[in-house]
N, C-alpha and C positions, 0 to 999 in steps of 0.2 A: 201612553202606557202600552206594555207589550201585548196584552190580549184584547185590546179595544176592538179591533176589526173582527177578530174571531168571535168575541162576545156579541157584537151586533148581529152577525150572521146567525149565531145560535139563537138569539132572542127572537128573531123573525120566524125561525123554524118553530119555536115553542108557541109563539102567538098564534101561528096558523093552526097548529094542532089543537090548542085550547079552544080557539074560536069554532073549530069544526066539530070536535068530538068531546070537548070539555073534560079531557082526562086529567085527573088530579095526580100530581107527582110530589113525592117527598124526596128531597135531596139531603143526604146526610153530610153535615159540615165536617171539615177536617179537624175541628177541635177535638182534642183527646184521641186523635187517630194516629196511626203509624202511616204516614203518607210519604211517598217517594218525592223528593224535592225536584226530580227531573220531570215528573208528571204533573205535579200540583204544588202550589204553595198558598200560604194564607192570603197573600195579596191578590192572587188570581181568583181565589174563591170569593173574596169580599167584593171584587169587581162584578163577578157573576151574580152574587146575591143581591147587590144593589140594583142591578139591571132587572132582576126577576121580581122586584117589589111591585112592578106594574102588572104582574100576572097573579091574579088573586088565587088561582088554584095551584100555584107553585109554592110549596111549603119547604122551608129550610129549617133543619134542626140538627143538633149535634148528636154524636153517638150516645152520649149519656142520657139523652132525653128522647130517644127514638120510640120508646114504648108509649110515652105520653103523646107524641105526634100521631102515632097510629090511631090512638083512641080519639084524639081531637079531630083528625081528618079521616073518618072512616070510609070516605068515598075514594080515597087514593088507591090507584092500581099499581103504580110503579115506584120503586125505591132506587134512586141513583146512589151507587156506592163508590166513593172516591178513594177508598183505602187500598193499600197493597199488602197489608199485613195478613198473614194466614189466619190467625186467631180471630181478628175482627171480621174478616170476610166470611169466615165459617159461622161466626155468631150471628151476623146479619142474615146469612143464608137461612139459618134455622128460624130466625125471627120472621122472615118473609114467608117461610113455609107454614108457620103457625098462624100468621095473620093474613094469608091469601094475598100476598104482594109479589109482584115481579121484581126480582133482584137483578139489576143490571150492573155489571162491572166492566172495567177496561180489559183487564187481564187477571185471571184467577190464580191464586196461590195454592189451590187444591183441585183435585179432579172432581168434576161434576157427576152427580148421580141423578136419581129421580127427584130433583128439587126444582125450585123456581128460579134458580140462578142462571143467567145467560151472559155470555161475553159479547161485547159489541165488536170484537175483532175475531179473525179466524183462529183456528186452533194451531198449536205449535206443530202438530202433525201435518196439517195442510200447508202451513208455511214452509216446512222442511221439504215436503214433496215438491213444491214449486221450486225451491232453492236447488234441490238435488236434480230436478229435471233439467234445469239450465246447465248444470255441471255435466250431466250425462250427455246433453246435446253437444257440448264442447269436448266431450271425452276427457274431462278433467278428473283424473282418478288419483292424483297425488297432490301434495301441498300441505300447508299449515293451516289448521283450523283454530281460531281464537274464540273461546267462549268464557263465561264467568261462572262462578260457583252457583249462581241462581239458576243457570240454564244447564244443569248437569245432564238433563235428558238428551241434549243435543249429541252427546258422544254416541249414543246407541244408534241414532240415524246414520251417522257417518260410518260407524263400524259395519252396519248392515249394507251400506253402499259400497265400501271398499276398505280393505285393511291397510292400505298404503298411506293413510293420512297421519300426520303428526298433530295431535290434538293438545293444545296448550290452554290451561285454565288460568285466567287472571284472578289471582287471590286478592289483590288489593290494587287500588289506583296507583299507589306510589311505586309498585314493582313492575309497572308496564315497561319502562325504558330498559331496566335490567333484563327483563325477560327477552326483549328483542335483541339487545346487545350480546347477551351471553348464551342464548339458546337458539333463537331464530336463525342467526347468522351461521350457526353450526350445521343447520339442517339442509342448507343448500337448496331450499325450495324456490320455485319460481311462481307459484300460485298461492294466494293468500285469501282465506275465507273468514270474514269478520262477522260474528254474531254476539255482540256484547252491548252494554249500555251506551248511550250517546256520548257521554263524557269520556268513557273508557275508549270508545272508538276514535274520537278525535286525537287523544293522546297516543293511541296505538298507531294511527296513520302518520303522525308526526315522527314517531320513533322509527318507523319503517323508511320514511323519506330520509331521515338523518343517516341511516345506514346504507342509503343508496340502493334500497331493495325495490322501490317502486319505479322501475326503469323499463325501457323497451324490452320486449320478449318476456316480461313478467305479466301476471294478471292479478286482479283483485276483485272480489265479489262480496257484497254486503247485503245483509237483510235490512228490513225497513228501519228497525230501531237503531241499528248501527250506522245508518246512512245519514242521520240528521247532522248537518254541518259539513258533510263531505263535499269537497270541491276539487278533487284530484281528477284531472282529465284522464279519461280512459277507464274510470271506475264503473262497475256494473252493479245494479241494485235490483233486487226483487221486492215488489211492494204490492199491496192490495190495489186493485183497480179503484180509481177514485181517490186514492191517497198518494198519487205520484208526486205531488208538489207540497205536501205538508212538511213543516220544518221542525216539528217537535212532537213529543208524546202527548202533550196537552191538546195541541191542535188535532192530532190524530183522534183523540178521545171525542172532542167536539164533533169532528167530522163523522165519526162512526155513530154517535148518538143521532145526529141529524139524518144520516142515511136510514137508521132504524125507524125514526119517527116518520120519515117519508113513506116507508113501506107500510107502516101502520095506517097512515092517512089514506092509502089506496085501498084499504079494506074496511068494511063496516064492523066496527068493534063497539059493543055496548056494555058488555059485562067482563068480569075477570076471566070467566071461562072462554069467552071469545078471544081475548088477548092471549091466554095461555095456549089455546089451540093454534092460533096464528104463529106464535113463536116456535112451538114444537114442530111445525111444518117447515118454517123458514130457517130455523137454526138447528140442524141435525147435531146431535151430541152436545146441544146447548152452546154451540159456537156459531158465529156468523159464517155463512157459506159464501166465501169471497172468490172472485176471480183475481188474477194476478197480472201485473204489468212488468215489463223489463225497461228499466230506466238506465240511461247512459249519460255520464258527465262529459259534456263537450263544450270546450271554451268556457269552463266554469259554470255552466248552466245544466239543469236537468232536461234531458230530451227523452221522450217515450219512444222507444224503437221497436217494441214487440210486446207480445202477450203470452200468457201461459194459461191454458184451459185444459183441465183434466190431463196435465202433464205433457200436453202438446205445445210445442214451441212455434210461434209464428212471428217472424221479423218483418216489419214494414218500414224500417228506417235504417240509415247507415250506422254501422257499428264501428266504434273506435276504441282501441285498447291503449294501455299505458305507452307513453312515448309517442302518442299521436299516430300510431300505426294501425293499419287495418289487418295486419297479419295476426292470426289467432295464436296466442301463446300455447305452447305445447305442454302437456303434462309430463315433465321430465326433470332430471337433475339440473341444478344450476350449472351453467357453463363458466369455467374459468379460462380465459384466453391467454395463451402464451405465444411466443414466436421464437424462431431459430433461424440462423443463417447456415444452411447446410447443403448448398448446391455444389456445383463444380466450376462455375464461371470464374475466370480470371480475365478481366477486361484487357484486351490487347495482348494477351499472352496465352500460353498453353493451359488448358483446363486441368484442374487437379481433383482427383477423387478422394484424397485423404480425408477431408472434412466430411464428405458424404458417408464414407465408411465408418468414421468415428461416431457420427451423429446417430448411427443405428442404436447406440446405447441409450440415447435420450428417448427414442421412439419405443424401445422396449420398456423403459421405466414408465412412460405414459400409459402403455397397455396395462402394465401391472397395477398401477394406481387406479385407473378407471375400472378395472375388473374386480378390485379387492375392496375390502371394508376397513382396512387398518388406517389408512390416511385419506382424508377428505371423502368419507364414504357417501356423502350426499351430494357430491359435486362431480362434474364431468370436465376433464381438462382437454382443451384443444390446443394445437400448436401449428401456427402458420409457418410455412417454410419459405424463407427469402433466399434468393439466389443473387446476391449483390456483391460478389467477390469473396473468395475464400482464403486465398494465400497471397493475392496481389491486390492492393487497394488503389482505387481511382476515385477521387473525391466527387468528381462530376457524375460519374456513372453511379456510385453508391447513393448520392443524394437523390438522383432521379428515381432510382430503384426503390428506396425506402419510402420516398414521398408518394409514389404511385399507390402503395398499399399501406399508407400511414395509419389507417384505422384498424389494421390487423396486428399492430405491434403487441397489443395485449398488456398484461400486468407486468411481465418481465420478459427479457430476451436472452437467449443463449447465443453467444458470439461465435464467429467463425474461428478457424484453426490458427491462422497466422496472427502474430502479435501486431504487426503493422496494420492489419485489417481491424483488429480489436480496437486499437487506438484511433484509427480513422473513423470507424463506425461510431465510437463514443462521441467524437467531435461532430459527426453528421447529425446524430441524435440531438446534440446540444444546439446545433444551428437550426434544426427543425422544431425545436422546443418539445422534443419527445423526452418526457421525464419518466423513465422506468429503470429499475435495476437491471444491469447487464451482468451475466454470469459467464466467465471464461472457463473453459475446461482445460486447456493445455498451454495457454499463452504464457511464456516465461520471461518476457521482457522485463528488465529491472525497473523501468520507469512506471510500469503498471502497478507496481507494489504500493505506490503512494495513495493512501486513502484521502489525503488532502487534495491531490490533483485529480483523482478519479473517485469522488465520493459515492457514485452510484455504480460501482464496479467491484466485484470480487472474482476470484478464480480458484479452481480446484487444483492449482499448480503452484509453484513457487520459484522465484528467481534464485532463491538460496541454493538450489541444487547446483548451479554453476559455480558458486563460491565454495562448494564442498568438494569439487574435483581436486582442489589442492590437498585436502585431507587424505583422499584416496591415493593420489600420486606420491605424496610424502610418505604415507604408510608403506607403499610398495617400493620406495627407495629411489624414485626418479628425482633428478636434480636439474636436468636440462631438457627443455621441450621446445617445440616450435608450434606456432599457432596460425591458423588460417580461418578467417571468418568472412561471411558475406556482408558486404557494406550496405546494410539497410537497418531499419529500426531494431529488428530482432537481433541481428548479428552484432551490432555495435553494443547493445545492452549486455549480451552474453559475454562478449569479449571484455568489456569493462569489469564485469564481475570476476572473470577469470584472471585478468591481469592483476587486480588488487589482491586477490586471494593468494596468487602464486608468490607475490612479493612478500606476503606476510609469513610464508613458511620457507622462504629462501630458495624457491625454484626459479631458475632463470628461463625466460623466453628468449631464445637465441636469435631468431630472425628479426631483422630491423622492422620498425613500424610500417614503413611503406611496402613491405613484402608480407604483411600479415592479412591482407584483405583483397578480395576481388568483388566485382559487382554481384548483386543477387539476381535470381531468376534468369540465369544464363542457360542456354541449351547446350548440347554437346559441342557444337561448332563454336559457340561463344566462349566456352571454357578454354578451347585451344588457343584463343587469342591472348590468353594470360599465362602461357607456359613460362614466360620469363619470371613471373612471380613464383610459380611452382619450382622452377629450376633453382632460384635463390634458396628456397627451402631445402631442396635436395643437397645443394652445395654446403649447407651447414653441417652435414653429416649427422645431424641429430635424428635419433631413431623414433622418438615418440611425437606424434602429431595430434594436436587437439583440433579436430575438424568441426568447426562451427558452421556447417553448411546444411541448409534444409534440402530435403529431397523433392523431386528427383535429381536436382543439381548435384547432390552428393555423389550420385553414381558417376556422373561425368568427370568429377574431379578425381575419383579413385581410378577410373579408366585412364585418365590423362597421366597419372603417376605411373601406371603400368606401361603405357606407351613410351614414357621417358626412361624406362629401363629398370624401375624398381621391381623387386620380386619379394616373395614371402620372406619375412624376417628382416627385410631392410627397414621396414617401418612398423611401428606399433600405433594403431589408431585408437584414440579416445573420441567417441562420437558425441558431438554436441547436441544433435537433434535426436529426439527419442524415436522418431520414425525411421531413422537411418538403417537400422538393422533389418526392418521389414522391407524397406525399399530395395536394398541391394540384392534381395532374393528374387527380384523380377526375372522371370525366365525368358531372357532374350539372347541375342547373338553375342552380347558383351558380358554375359554372366561369368565366364571363365576368368576374365580379368579381375572382376570384383572378388571372386572367390579366392584368387591367388593372393590378393593384398589384404582382404578383410578377415582372414582367418584369425580368430580370437580377438576381433575388434571388441572393445569394451565400451559400455555406457553406464551411466548412473541414471536410474529412472525412478519416477514416483511409483510406489506400489500399485499393482492392479490385479484384478481377479482374485481378491483376497477372501479367504474363508468360504463358507457355504453361499453367502450372498453373491460373492464374485463368481463362483463357479456356476451358479444358476444363471446369472446374467450372461455370462459367456456362452453357456449352452443355449439359452433362449435366442441370442443373436445368431448363433450358428444355425439353429433350426429354422428360424423365421426367414432369414435372408440367404440361406444355403451357402454360408461362408465357412470354410474349413477351419481357418484360424482368424478369429475376429481381431480387428485392429485394437491394440491395447488402449488407445485413446478412447475407445468406446466406453470403457469403464469410467472414465472421468466425466464423459457426457451423461452417462447413467446417473452418476452421483450429483452432477450439476442439476439435473431435473429434480431429483429427490430433495436437494437442498431447498429449492424454491417451494416444492410441495410441502415439506416439513414446516417451513416458515409460515406459509399461508394456513396450514392446518392449525398451527399454534395460535395464530392471530384470530382465526375464526372461532376456535374453542374459547378464547378469552373475550370475545366480543370486540376485538380491535378492528380498526378500519384497514383491511388488507389492500384496499385500492389506493391508499396513500403511499406513494413510491418511497418516501423517506422512512416511514414507519416500517414498511416491508423490508427495505434495505437494512435497517437497524436490526430487525428480527433475523434476517439472513445471517448477519455478522455474528449473532449470538446463538445460532442454531448448532446443535451437536447431534450426531447420529452415526451409526455404523453402516457403512455402505459397501459398494463394490471394491473400493480401494482402501478399506480399513476405516479407522475412526476419522470422521469429518468434522473439522472446526476451522474457523477463520481466526488468524492471529490478531491480537489486539493492536490497534493503531496501524494496521496494514491491510492490504487487499489479498495477501497470500494465505494459503492454507497452511495449517500447522502439520509438521511431519516429525515422527520419531526416528524414522530410518528411511533409507533409499535402497532400491535393488541395485546390486552389481551384476550386470549381465554381459555375456559374451556370445559371439557368433560361433556356431559349430556347423559342420557340414554333414548332411545325411548321406545315405548310401547312393542316392541319385545325384550327388554333387550339389544339392540345393542348401544354401545357408538357412539356419534357423536360430532362434533366440534361446539361450540357455541361462538359467539363474545359477550363479555360483556363490552368491553371498549377499549380505546386507551390511550397509554402512550406517553406523550409529554415530552421527557427528557430535551428539551431546552425551553419549554414554561413556562408561568407564572402559568398555571394550569397543574399539573403533569398528572392527570388522568381525562379523561372525560368518564363517564360510559354511555353505551347504554342499559345496563340491570344490574340486581343486581348481584354483585359478591358473590358467595356462597361457603361455605366450605363443606367438605364431609358430615356433618350432615344436609346439605341442608338449612342452616341458614346463614345469613350474619355476624354472630357473630364470631370474630376471636377466635380460641381456644388458649390455653396456648402454649408457646414454648415447654414445656416439658409435656410428657404424665402424669407424676406425678406433678400435678398442679403447685405447687409453689416451687418445688425442684430446688436447685442450682447445684446439683451434679447428677451424673449419677446413683443414687440409692435413694431409698426413705429415707427421713430424719428419719423415725421411725426405720430404721435399724442401724442408727449411734449410737455408744455408746463410752463412755470414755474408752480408752484402757490403763488400769492401768500399764501394763508392759511397754507400750510405753511411758507413762508419766514418769515413774520412770527412764527409759533410758534417756529421755530428761533432767530430773533434774540432773541426774548423769553427763551427758556430759557437761551441762552448768556450774554446780558447779566445775567440774574438770577444765574446761577452765578458770573459774574465779580464782580458787585457784592457778593454774599454773601461770596465769598472775600476780597475786599479788606477788608471790614468785620471779618471774623473775624481776619484777619492783623493788622490794626491793633490790635484789642482784645488779642490775645495778646501782641503786642510791648509794648504799653503796660503790661499787667498783670504780665507775667512776664519778658520778655526785653529790657527796656530797660537793658542793662548793657554796659559796655565790656570790652575784653580787653587783657591786658598784652602788650607787644611781646616777641618772642623775641630776647633779647640774648646768651645764652650758647649756644655750640655744643652740639648734642645729636646723639646717635646716631639716625639715621632709623629709624622703626618701620614696621610693616606698616600701621598706621592712617594714618600720614603719607602713605604711598604711595597709600592709598585717596583721600585728599583731592586729590592730584595727578591721579589718573586721573579723578576727578569733573570737574575743570576741562576735561580733554580731551574727555570724552564730552558735556558740556554745550555745548561749542563746536560739536560736530557737530550736536547737537539744534537749537541756535539757527540754524545755517545752513539746516537743513531747514525750519524753521518760517517762514522768510522768503518773499519772492516767488519764483516759479518760476525756477530758475536753469538753464534749458535750454542756456544758453550754455556751461556747463561740465558738463553731465550725464554725459558719458562718464567723468568723473574722480571725481565725488563722490556721485552720486545713490544708489547702492546702499547705501553705508555709512551715509549720513545718514538714508535712509529706514528702515533697520533700527533704528538707535538711537532714532529718534523715533517708531517704530511707525507710519510711514506705509505701512501694509501693502498698500494698493492697488498700490503700485509694486513691492512685494517678492513678494507672494503673489497667487494667484488666489482672490478671496474669494467666488466664486460657489458655488452648491450647498451653502450652509450652513456653509462654512468660516469665514465671519466670526463666526458664532455660537459656534463652537468657541473662537475667539480671545477673544471677550467672556467666555466661561466661564473661560478662563485668567486674565483680568484680575480677574474676581470672586474667584477663588481667591486671587490675590495680595493683593487688598484685604482679604479676610477674614483672611489670615495677618498682614497689617500691623496690623490692629486688635487682634488677639490679642496680638501682640508688644508693642504699645504699652501695653495693659492690664497685661501682666505686668511691664513696666518701671516704669510709673507707680505701681503698687501693690506693687511689690517682691515679687511672688508667688514669684519664684524663690528669694528669701531666706526668706520666711515658710514656704513649703512645699517647702523644698529636699530634704526626705526623699522627695518624689515625683520620680522620674526625669523625668517629662514636663515639669515646671516647670524643672528644671535644664537640660533640653534647650532649652526655649523661651528661657530666659535667655541661653544660649550663642548661639542663632540670632539673638537680638536684636542681639548685638554684631556679627554678620556682616551681617545683612540690612537692618538699619534704614537705613544710608546708601544702600542700593540701592533698597529699596521706597519709602522716603519722599523721597528726593532725585532719584536718576536716573530712577525710574519715574514721577515726578510728571507730566511731560508726556505720556508714553504712556498712562498709566492714565486721566487726565482726558480726553485727546483721544479715546480709544476709547469711553469712556462717552458722550461727547457725540455721537460718530458715530452712535450708536443713534437720535438724534433728527433726523438729517439726512434729512428727507423733504420736500424743497422742489420736487420734480418729480412730475408726475402725468399720468395718461392720462384723467382725468375731473375732476369738480368737487367730489368728496367727499374727505374726509380718507382714507377707506379706498381711494381710487383712487390715492393717492400711493404711491410705492415708495421703498425704501431706496436711498440714494445709492450705497453701497458694493456692493450686490447687488440689482440690479433685478428679480431673480426673487422677491423678497419684498415684499409690499405692507404698508403701514404701518397702525398703529393698529388692528390686529386680529390675532387668533391669536398666532403666535409673536412678532411684533414688539411687541405690546402688553405681553406678559409681560416681555420684555427691557427695555422702556422703564421699566416700574415698578421693576425691579431696578436699573437704571442710576441712577435718581433716588436710591434709598436707598444705593447704593454710593458715589456722590459725597458724599452727606450724611455718611456714616461716614468716608470717607477723608480729605477735605480738612482738617477741624479737627485731626485727629491728625497729619497730615503737616506742617501749619504749626507745631504746638506741639513736635513731637518732632524736628524737624530740628536745632535747636541742642542738644537734650537729649542726643543720642547722644555728642557730644564730651565731655560732662561725666562720662561713665562710662568713659572710656578713659584709664587711668593713664599709658600710655606714648605718648599722642598729644601731639605738640609743636606742630603747626600748628593753631591755633585759628581759628575763623571768627567774625566779628562777627555777633551775632544780628540786628542791624538789617539787615545785608546779606542774610541769609537771608530776612528778611521782605520786603525789597524784591524780591529775586529771585522769591519766590513771586508777588508782585503782577505782576511783568513776565511771568512764565511764564503766568499765567492770562489776562493781556491778549492775549498773542500767540496763545494757543489759541483764545480767543474770536474774534479777528480772522481766524484761518484758517478758522473755521467760518461766518463771516458775511461780512465785507467782502471777503475774498479770493475767495469764490464769486460775489460780485456785481460787484465792481470790482477786478480784479487790479492795475491800475496804481495806483489810490488806496491799495490795501493795501500796495503796495511803498513808496510815499512815507511812509505812516504808520509802517511798520515801520522804515525807515531812521531816521526822527526818533526813534522810541522807543528803538531800540538805541543811537543816538548819545548820547542822554541817559543811558542805562544805563551806557555806557562812561565818560562823564564822572563819573557818580556813583562808579563803581569807582575811578577814578584819584584821586578826591578823598577818598573815605572809607577807602581801603586796607582792604579787607574781611578780610584775614588778618593775623595777628600776625607773619607771616614775609614780608618785603618782596618777595622773589622771587616768591612765590605770588601776591601782590596784583598785582605787575607783569605777570605772564603772564596772569592773569585779565583785566586791562584790555586787554592786547594781543589776546587771543583774541576779545573782543567787538568790538574795533576791526576785526579781520579779518572778522567777521560783517557789520559795517557796510559795509565795502568791497565784499564780495560782494553784499550786498543792494542797495547803490547801483548797481552795474553791472547787476544783474538787473532793477532797476526801470527803468533806462535802456533795456535791451533790450525790456522790455514796452512802454515808452512809445513807442518808435519802431517797434514791430511786428516785431522780429527773431524769426524762427522757426528753431529749431535752433542749431547751433554757429556762433558769431561769432568769427572769428579776432582782430579788434582787441580785442573785449571779453575774450576768453580771455587774450590777451597782457597786457592791463591787469590782469586779476585775478591772474595768476601773478606779474607784476612787483610788484604791491602787496603780496602776501603774502610774497614773497621779501625785499622791503625791510623789512617788519615783523619778519620772523624775524631778519635780520642786525642791524637796529637794536636789537631787543630783546636779543639776545645781547651786543651791544657795551655797551649801557647797564647790563645786568645785571652784567657783569664790572667795570664802572667804579664803579657806585654801590651795588650790593647784594651784600654779602659772603655767602658760603655759611654758613648756620648749621646745616645738617644734614649730618652726615658718616656714612660707612660704615666700620666697623672690620672688617678682614679676619678678625679672630679671633672674631668674633661667631658663636656656635653657632646655626645656623638653627633647630634644634628648640627652643632656648630662646626665640627670637623668637616662634615660633608659640605656645609655651606661654603667654607673656605676653599675646599677642594674643587667644587663644581659650581662656582658662581660666575655668571656672565660678567665680562669686563674687568676681572680682577688680575689680569695679566700685567706683568711689567714690560712695557713696550720699549723701554729705553735701550735695552740691549739690542733689539732689532734695528733701531735707528743707528746705533753705533756701528753695528756690523755692516750696514749698507754704506757707511762712509769709509770702510776699509779697516783691515785688521791692524794697521799700524797705530791706530789710536788706542789700542787696548794693550794693557800689560797684565791686568788682573780683572776678574769679573766678580763683583760683589755677590755674596750669598744672600738669597732672600731679598 
């Protein structure tokens, strides 16, 4: 039983007293009383009463019968009162006064006067004097005081001691955890004073531990009642001497009664007056006059380490505080530890002061928050400064550097300036298991934007700024630029953003890929080693340079351009690094070079020094650090610090665990406030900050010749008005007039047009190649026709249901019509109506696409791929590989693709494929006398017969060699494998069409380039003969198809005839008479064709409405449904064939 040991000790004390002095005692039972369950319960009292049955002079009665007991036991001198209720205690006090009884209580609910009531414990005043004496000794003048509503008097003691305490009253047991979570954490206190009931104290201690408030550098002090059940190492307790090891209020009561009885035994007491006299002398103010001890919890046990006598402190044991430290917690604000990388070190390279200058903003923000009361008023923020690399990252160096002071990382970290450093530092933290949110101020690398890859990182910058350059340049009218970036993490990310955005608005980056970058972190001499790259950029003649080089290396590149002969106005610089404008102003011996080329240099920047907050921050940095013009990045560091502070302030005010890195990171992502750079918020699903607009800034030069930054406008990428100007946007000539994209005013190539001449040797080579290709094609075609395809076709006499394959044949006629139109003489007279469609189908890509910058080679690569696929399909069909190896899915797939793609790749793509392969050889213009001085006709940025061009020329030769024979042979072959194809084409016609197509391709590459009028005449004659051949030979077994094939070529003849007339008489542009003639001629052909069709050519292809479309496609595209008999017969020789059956 819980009180058995205590009861036994108490009984022996009572026995001794009774035996010696025979004092009679009345103990009032808890029956009908208001008794504190912490102090007493019925079970305890019954145990005590049963034990007291052995004491004849110990009388137990309940409250309702106390008057009867007093009369029954008139010799009793003492009444023990176990109640805690005010009314009952007061009633018994009056009763004892009337009946000459000493009224002993544990603690009174009312103030004593001249009555017979005495407390067995010391007064609250004496307890608080001892409690406050220890606090005074430690100089603890701040912190949080916990009391309950019963101990309301405690507030007065603390207010008289110091006004700096936060006193919290526990209203109910259930509200304790909410009180700690939502209030205590906000106060930022490091010292906690607990003066509540035992059960309230235990729950309070647990809540403080849960919020990680009972940690090293903090302190906790409890009074005796609050300390029952306390086992937190480092806790301090003030208690009455002799009560150091009691574990409950009940035990305390027993011990106090025993101590009182011991005192009585030491004095001769016979009457009530003797007892009253004794108590009045020993219990001043009716309270026990106690001495006090200082108890310390060490290793889970109570250790007495000192005493308090008349407010004097005496320590005689070792003192341990929270966290098992002997360091005295100070009476101060709670410290929140952060860290920053803001040194100058670059391991193995030149130190950089950029980050150090920018980080001034963070230290100013720290001073403001610590000195003010708006944010975290009860906390003190410290920030440890790491110097582990600021613009150059070295993993080994950074790991050792951060590991050395790993305990000082704190709750969050502000990263260094460079993107590569931010990425590297993030990985180092991950490797070292450092889990804290990292805040970047200026890092613009695109990869850092991913919250999935970097979940514990955000930044006050955005990589989107680089993709918005295209909006600015497009708005200003630039269409050609060159790019130069440093080949490192930052530079590659910036360039990728630039490249994709420029393509989206149609701005060409003219210099080749291998001349767009140089290594990063070069010094002045290092940049000189890459003048060949810079010279390539100069040779493009492009005026606008996007310079994605961080400083100070940016200075060396600009100086190198100066040394290579460029002067003001030769180039217009768009700065990729925001610090470039400040860096070029460095007053050194090379300043004049940078001033010459950097006049009106432009940059897009994130807003800074915005509004009154920004101006104040800028002024504070200037004053504290004696900096005339603070680094603009300091504004972002300022906001980065405030972002963390606002997030922690929010969490503390809500009672959230701000030490949880993931919860803190989530709060940071959702924090919004107005800072030095405007409205601050992080974008959803990204690590980048949101921005409404960007600054458009340019360099100006002051009276002393020093460049400075000047705001000229704002770019609103998501607004209805893209640019709002605050001043005139000027170019290097100090006028608002945009210069030409190229230094050679209207040149389209990277060399003056005056230097271009016809390269006779090159033209002769082009003519020779084209005529050779044409002659070989004609010979191959004739041979193939003679050996295999000299066969007739049967006319379609019975009506058939039209199939998908029949539809393909009809579409082929229409597309070939457009191709033939395009391959003829230039028809500028009707360009607004036809040129886009015909160019597309004929792959006249110069009119459809911009083939500069290597785009032409991409198209050639696609053609090579198409030719390779065509050859593979032909081999599969010719050797029946899809039948022989049909157990392999790849061959079944190729057989199926052959059905679909053979008429496309071999027929419709013949003109485009051959034309593009021959375009590779068009090098008949040059700027010199050598073959390597000639340049590609479709892309003058590539010179011929060397490097890339030579490789493509060789591949084009073999591509033509592989493509043409298969194309000629397999054109008629496809229709033999289509069981539901009803419209058959005469093989002779397909052979003649091949010859006509190769002739017009050759003419377009040769005669048309030399004599356009002669080409027009020849083309008209050739197509007229082709039309006559079609009408005579009737190339299809279906009359209507033959009729419209002939009419379509007649339409080509009419258009070519009018175009040739226009060329002959020198008409430029649209000609109304010729346009009307063309339209009238085609309209007549259409109506005449329809009239004759309905009169003479009955429809033999019908459509049944009941036809199941899925069935049609299954017949059209089902594996293994080809008729292979024709192929077997062809392989045996054409002599075995007279006719070919249809279907």
